[in-house]
C-alpha positions in Angstrom: 63.5 110.1 68.6 66.9 111.0 67.1 68.4 112.6 70.4 67.2 109.0 72.1 69.1 107.0 69.5 72.0 109.4 69.8 71.9 108.8 73.6 71.7 104.8 72.8 74.9 105.1 70.5 76.9 107.4 73.1 75.9 104.5 76.0 77.0 101.7 73.8 80.4 103.4 73.0 81.1 104.2 76.6 80.3 100.5 77.5 82.8 99.4 74.9 85.3 101.8 76.2 84.9 101.2 79.6 85.2 97.6 79.3 88.8 98.3 78.0 89.4 100.1 81.1 88.9 97.3 83.4 90.9 95.1 81.3 94.0 97.4 80.7 93.7 98.0 84.6 94.1 94.3 85.4 96.8 93.8 82.6 99.4 96.6 83.9 101.8 95.3 86.3 100.6 94.7 89.6 103.5 97.0 91.2 101.7 100.0 89.3 99.9 101.7 92.3 96.1 102.5 91.9 97.0 106.2 92.3 99.0 106.0 89.3 96.6 104.2 87.0 94.1 106.9 87.9 96.5 109.8 87.5 97.5 108.7 83.8 93.7 108.2 83.0 92.5 111.7 83.9 95.7 113.7 83.4 95.9 112.5 79.6 91.8 113.2 79.3 92.3 116.6 80.8 95.1 117.4 78.1 93.1 116.3 75.2 89.6 117.8 76.3 91.4 121.0 77.2 91.5 121.6 73.0 87.7 121.2 72.7 86.5 123.5 75.8 85.4 127.2 75.3 87.3 129.1 77.9 84.8 131.9 77.6 82.1 129.5 78.4 84.1 128.2 81.2 84.9 131.6 82.8 81.2 132.3 82.8 80.4 129.4 85.2 79.3 130.5 88.4 81.5 129.6 91.6 78.4 127.5 92.8 78.5 125.5 89.4 82.3 125.3 89.5 82.0 123.9 93.3 79.2 121.5 91.9 81.6 120.1 89.1 84.4 119.9 91.6 82.7 117.8 94.0 82.0 115.6 90.9 85.5 115.4 90.2 86.3 114.1 93.6 83.7 111.5 93.3 84.7 110.7 89.9 88.6 110.7 90.2 89.5 110.1 93.9 86.4 107.9 95.0 85.3 105.9 92.4 88.5 105.2 90.3 90.9 104.8 93.3 88.5 102.4 94.7 88.0 100.6 91.2 91.7 100.3 90.5 92.4 99.4 94.2 89.8 96.6 93.9 91.3 94.9 91.0 94.5 94.0 92.9 92.1 91.3 94.8 89.6 90.5 92.7 88.9 89.4 89.1 87.7 91.4 86.0 84.7 89.0 86.2 83.7 89.8 89.8 84.1 93.3 89.4 82.0 93.7 86.2 79.1 91.4 88.1 79.3 94.0 91.0 79.0 97.0 88.6 76.4 95.2 86.8 74.0 96.1 89.7 74.6 99.9 88.9 71.5 100.4 86.9 69.1 98.8 89.3 70.5 100.7 92.1 70.2 103.9 90.4 66.6 103.1 89.2 66.0 102.1 93.0 67.5 105.7 94.2 66.0 107.7 91.4 62.6 106.2 92.2 62.9 107.1 95.9 63.8 110.5 95.1 61.1 111.2 92.6 58.4 109.2 94.7 57.8 107.3 91.7 57.3 103.6 91.2 58.8 102.7 87.6 56.4 100.8 85.2 56.3 97.0 84.9 58.0 97.1 81.6 61.0 99.0 83.1 61.2 96.9 85.9 61.0 93.7 83.8 63.9 95.2 81.3 66.2 95.9 84.3 65.7 92.6 85.8 66.2 90.6 82.6 69.5 92.6 81.6 70.9 91.9 85.3 69.9 88.4 85.4 71.9 88.0 81.9 74.9 89.9 83.2 75.0 87.7 86.0 74.8 84.5 83.8 77.4 85.9 81.5 80.1 87.0 83.9 79.4 83.9 86.4 79.4 81.2 83.5 76.1 80.1 85.1 77.2 79.8 88.5 75.3 82.2 90.2 75.0 82.0 93.7 76.6 83.8 96.9 79.7 81.7 96.5 80.5 83.9 93.7 81.6 86.7 96.0 84.3 85.6 98.7 83.8 88.5 100.9 87.6 89.9 100.4 88.5 93.3 100.9 88.4 94.0 96.7 84.6 93.0 96.6 83.9 95.8 99.5 85.7 98.5 97.7 83.9 97.9 94.6 80.8 97.9 96.3 81.8 101.3 97.7 82.9 102.5 94.2 79.3 101.3 92.7 77.6 103.6 95.1 80.0 106.5 94.3 79.3 106.0 90.7 75.4 106.4 91.3 76.2 109.4 93.4 78.1 110.9 90.2 75.5 110.3 87.6 72.9 111.7 90.1 74.9 115.0 90.3 75.5 114.7 86.6 71.6 114.9 85.6 71.0 117.9 88.0 74.0 120.1 86.2 73.8 118.8 82.5 70.9 121.3 81.5 73.6 124.3 82.5 76.7 123.1 81.1 77.8 121.0 77.9 79.0 117.5 78.3 82.5 118.4 77.1 82.9 121.0 79.6 81.4 119.0 82.4 84.1 116.2 81.6 87.1 118.6 81.7 86.2 120.3 84.7 85.7 116.8 86.4 89.1 115.7 85.0 91.1 118.8 85.9 89.5 119.3 89.3 89.9 115.5 90.2 93.6 115.6 89.2 94.1 118.6 91.7 92.8 116.5 94.4 94.8 113.5 93.5 98.0 115.2 92.9 99.1 115.6 96.7 98.0 111.9 97.4 100.4 111.0 94.4 103.5 112.8 96.4 102.4 111.5 99.5 102.5 108.0 98.7 105.6 108.5 96.2 103.5 107.0 93.3 105.1 108.7 90.7 108.4 107.0 91.1 106.8 103.6 89.6 106.8 105.3 86.3 110.6 104.2 85.9 109.9 100.7 86.2 106.9 100.7 83.6 107.1 97.8 81.0 106.1 98.6 77.1 102.7 96.7 78.0 102.2 99.1 81.1 102.8 102.1 78.7 100.2 100.9 76.1 97.6 100.3 78.9 98.4 103.6 80.4 97.8 105.2 76.8 94.4 103.5 76.6 93.3 104.7 80.1 94.1 108.5 79.2 92.9 108.2 75.5 90.1 105.9 76.1 89.1 106.1 79.6 89.9 109.7 80.5 88.9 111.3 77.4 86.5 109.5 75.0 84.9 107.3 77.8 84.1 110.1 80.0 82.5 112.3 77.2 80.4 109.3 76.0 79.6 108.4 79.6 78.1 112.1 80.3 76.5 112.3 76.9 74.7 108.9 77.3 73.3 109.9 80.7 72.3 113.3 79.8 70.5 112.0 76.8 69.0 108.9 77.9 68.6 109.6 81.7 70.6 108.1 84.9 68.6 104.8 85.2 68.4 103.9 81.6 71.5 105.3 80.3 73.5 103.1 83.1 71.2 99.8 82.0 72.7 100.2 78.3 76.5 101.3 79.4 76.7 98.6 81.8 75.0 95.6 80.1 77.3 96.8 77.0 80.2 96.6 79.4 79.5 93.2 80.1 78.8 91.7 76.8 82.1 93.3 75.9 83.8 91.6 78.6 82.5 88.3 77.4 83.7 88.8 73.9 87.2 89.8 75.4 87.3 86.4 76.9 86.5 84.6 73.8 89.1 86.5 72.0 91.8 85.2 74.8 90.6 81.5 73.9 87.5 81.3 76.2 84.7 78.8 74.7 81.2 80.5 75.0 79.2 78.1 77.1 75.1 77.6 77.0 74.7 79.6 80.3 76.7 82.7 78.7 74.7 82.4 75.5 71.3 82.4 77.5 72.7 85.6 79.5 73.5 87.4 76.0 69.8 86.9 75.1 68.7 87.7 78.4 70.9 91.2 78.3 69.7 91.8 74.7 65.8 91.2 75.4 66.2 93.4 78.5 67.8 96.2 76.5 65.2 96.1 73.9 62.3 96.4 76.4 63.9 99.0 78.2 64.6 101.2 75.1 61.4 100.6 73.3 59.3 103.9 73.3 
């Protein structure tokens, strides 16, 4: 019971932090390359996490598990994050959140296929309610295919979503052998090693010279929040709750925080958004109830 509660709290904390990542990435100057945003996020994260890892335990990891973690780093840093930040140059935070809100359902579908097990009606209902609620919150009740414009940003975000699902499934398979802190550290470091050649190849580092004060604050959040705290909380939440249930809590929370941010910047909550919030909360309660 306590482990389940801890997993819920980790997942909620991750959703809050990750909502800030999308907002910070959108606020940064359009001239800042996506590769540089990703580098800032995981370079700082790797430095901070280095203070908390056991180097003795790291040296004891087999080559097979290190290769497993390095592949996760490639998916998380190179594929997911580069696609995620690149898509923000074409679409709004609202549209990106709507696409990512489908992640729990996609994860549930894939895990059900792998396990050859159909989820209970309670679980299916909880995921459906949460997804409908998220859609209502993000689209302000204007749910329909016209919300998506079919541009390249939406395509990039959909591929990023599938990469995130792949990362979650790989995480579940290795989490019984390696601690969440060590997983987060190796993922961040291996991802940065994959990223650096791309950075030099595209001359992305030169953009640092033109950073504004706002860019530096956003970069600091990407590193301390998204690359450190958010990554650890994500791994802990998925490990404790499972791939599908953990994703449900994380991305439902992310959507609610995105709504809260829009309120804080002057947006008035509509009846559709209030209804969507209720749907999300009911879906979460049903899905998490033992």
